[in-house]
LUMKEDO-181222 format. One record per residue: x, y, z of N, C-alpha, C, O, CB in turn; residue in three letters. Coordinates in steps of 0.1 Angstrom, whole numbers, plus 5000, padded with zeros to 4 digits. Each point is the difference from the previous one (the first is absolute). Glycine has a CB too. Layout:
BEGIN
XYZXYZXYZXYZXYZAla
...
***
This chain:
BEGIN
500849885000499250125000500950135000499750094993498549785019Met
502950124996500950125000500650024986500150124996500349845029Phe
500049944968500650024987499050054990500450084992501249735013Ala
497150154996499050064992499850145002499850084991499149705009Gly
501150265013499850155003501250084995499850114994498949825027Phe
502550024981501250074995500050014985500450104994500949835026Ile
498349964974499949994985499050104994500150044988500649725014Gly
498350285006499150104995500350145005499950104993498449735007Val
502250185012500250145006501250074994500050124998499049795023Ala
502150014976501250074995499850064986500450114998501049725016Ile
498050104977499850064987499050125001500350104993500149684996Pro
498650225020499250125001500850125006499850114995498249745009Phe
502850125006500850115006501050064990500050124998499749765024Leu
501150034972501050054991499450064987500650094994501049745015Phe
497350114986499350064989499550145002500250094992499249685001Gly
500050255019499550135003501150105002499950124997498149785013Ser
503150054996501250095002500650044986500550114999499949785024Leu
499750014968500550034987499250114993500650094993500349685005Ala
497850225003499150104993500250135007500150114993498249725001Val
501750185019500250125008501350074997500050124996498649785022Thr
502550034982501350064998500250034985500750104997500249785022Phe
498450044972500150044986499350134997500550084993499549685002Gly
498850265011499350134998500850115007500150114994497749775005Leu
502850105012500850115007501250034992500350124998498949815024Leu
501449974972501250034992499750074987500750094996500349715014Gly
497950164984499650084988499650145003500350094992498949694998Leu
500250245021499650145004501350095002500050124997497849795013Ala
503250024996501250085002501049994989501150065001498649905023Arg
499949974965500949994988501349935003501150054996497850154995Arg
501149695017501149925003500049884991499049934999501150165025Leu
501049874971500249884992498749944995499449905005502550055009Asn
497650114975498749984995499849854995498949955001501050294993Arg
501249705001499949864995499749915011499149914999502450144983Gly
499249965029499849915012498650035006499449905005503150104999Gln
497150124996498650035005499049944992499049945005501850275004Cys
499349794977499149944991499949855002498949945000501550244984Ala
500849755018500049865003499349975013499349905001502950084986Ile
498050105023499349985013498550014998499249935006502850165006Gly
497650014980498550014998499549894991498849965002501450284999Leu
500649694991499549894992500049875009499149924998501850194981Ala
500249875029500149885007499249995013499649905005502750084985Ala
497450145016499250015012498749934999499649925008501650294997Gly
497949844985498749944999500149854996499149925004500050304990Pro
501949744999500149864997500249915012499549895002501450174976Leu
500049995031500249935013498850005009499949915008502550144990Ser
496750055001498850005008499049904994499349935007501150315000Val
499549754980499049924993500449854999499149924999500250284988Leu
502049775014500549874998499449905011499549904996502650194994Tyr
497949945023499449915010498549984998499549905003502350175013Pro
497550044979498649994998499749904989499149915001500650335006Ile
501049774982499849914989500549865003499349904996501050284988Phe
500749805024500549875004499049935009499849884999502650204999Leu
497050005012499049945008498849964993499449905003501450245016Ala
498849944971498949974991500249874992499149924998500350325001Gly
501849754996500449884992500149875008499549904996501750264988Ala
499349855028500249895008498749965008499849895004502650174998Leu
496750045000498849985007498949944991499149935006501550255009Gly
499549834972499049954992500149864996499249944993500650284998Ala
***
């Protein structure tokens, strides 16, 4: 049960942090390429556990 919680909580946490810092970096015009990758990868890491749970639960 603990591994399942960590497997879901960590991607949500890091995905939301990637989006937050990506937006902050773009607003301050810092390393725009890295900020764009953070904005692209952040939502993917949030959606991945949702799709995985749906695929394994069905």
